[in-house]
C-alpha positions as CSV (number, residue, x, y, z in Angstrom):
1,G,105.2,-16.8,35.7
2,S,104.4,-18.7,38.9
3,N,102.2,-15.8,40.1
4,N,99.7,-16.5,37.2
5,A,99.8,-20.2,38.0
6,V,98.8,-19.5,41.6
7,K,95.9,-17.2,40.5
8,I,94.6,-19.9,38.1
9,T,94.8,-22.6,40.8
10,V,92.9,-20.4,43.3
11,S,90.3,-19.6,40.6
12,I,89.7,-23.3,39.8
13,F,89.4,-24.1,43.5
14,K,86.8,-21.4,44.0
15,K,84.9,-22.5,40.9
16,W,84.6,-26.1,42.2
17,S,83.8,-25.1,45.8
18,S,81.1,-22.8,44.5
19,F,79.7,-25.5,42.2
20,M,78.7,-27.7,45.2
21,D,77.3,-24.7,47.1
22,V,75.2,-23.8,44.0
23,C,73.9,-27.4,43.6
24,I,72.8,-27.6,47.2
25,N,71.4,-24.1,47.4
26,K,69.4,-24.6,44.1
27,A,68.0,-27.9,45.4
28,K,67.0,-26.3,48.7
29,A,65.4,-23.4,46.9
30,I,63.4,-25.7,44.7
31,A,62.3,-27.8,47.6
32,H,61.3,-24.7,49.5
33,R,59.2,-23.4,46.6
34,L,57.5,-26.8,46.2
35,A,56.7,-26.9,50.0
36,I,55.1,-23.5,49.7
37,A,53.0,-24.8,46.8
38,S,51.9,-27.7,49.1
39,K,54.1,-30.2,47.1
40,P,56.8,-31.0,49.7
41,V,59.8,-33.0,48.6
42,D,61.0,-35.8,50.8
43,K,64.5,-35.0,52.1
44,D,65.9,-38.4,51.0
45,D,64.5,-37.8,47.5
46,L,66.1,-34.3,47.4
47,V,69.5,-35.8,48.3
48,L,69.1,-38.5,45.5
49,Q,68.2,-35.8,43.0
50,I,71.3,-33.8,43.9
51,L,73.5,-36.9,43.5
52,R,71.9,-37.8,40.1
53,G,72.7,-34.3,38.8
54,L,76.4,-34.5,39.5
55,P,79.0,-34.7,36.7
56,S,80.6,-38.0,35.8
57,E,83.8,-37.4,37.8
58,Y,81.7,-37.8,40.9
59,L,80.5,-41.3,40.0
60,P,82.4,-43.1,42.7
61,F,81.2,-40.6,45.2
62,K,77.6,-40.9,44.0
63,V,77.7,-44.7,44.2
64,C,79.1,-44.5,47.7
65,M,76.4,-42.0,48.9
66,E,73.5,-43.9,47.2
67,T,74.6,-47.3,48.8
68,Q,74.9,-46.0,52.4
69,K,73.0,-48.2,54.9
70,D,71.3,-45.1,56.4
71,P,70.2,-42.2,54.2
72,V,72.5,-39.2,54.2
73,S,71.1,-35.8,55.3
74,L,71.5,-32.7,53.2
75,N,74.0,-31.3,55.7
76,E,76.0,-34.5,55.7
77,L,76.0,-34.5,51.9
78,H,77.4,-31.0,51.9
79,G,80.2,-32.0,54.2
80,F,81.0,-35.1,52.1
81,F,81.0,-32.8,49.0
82,L,83.7,-30.7,50.6
83,I,85.8,-33.7,51.3
84,Q,85.2,-35.1,47.8
85,E,86.2,-31.8,46.2
86,A,89.4,-31.7,48.1
87,N,90.1,-35.3,46.8
88,L,89.5,-34.2,43.2
89,K,92.1,-31.4,43.5
């Protein structure tokens, strides 16, 4: 009954929340490995690569982030992701 619906909803929310954490953590790990290999990645480029890797339902979000007057930091991007995820629910 309704208990199953609640469990499914919580499961979906956790999946999407973890999706963004995985995206950002993978990007940070790759950037770290490249820095160790003396091939540092520009932080703005890292943010752009994360945005380009997002699924199509994030298109309006991607366009908004890519057209900001000032580049968005990785931490700011993570905060915006959390807001966007809440809006997609």
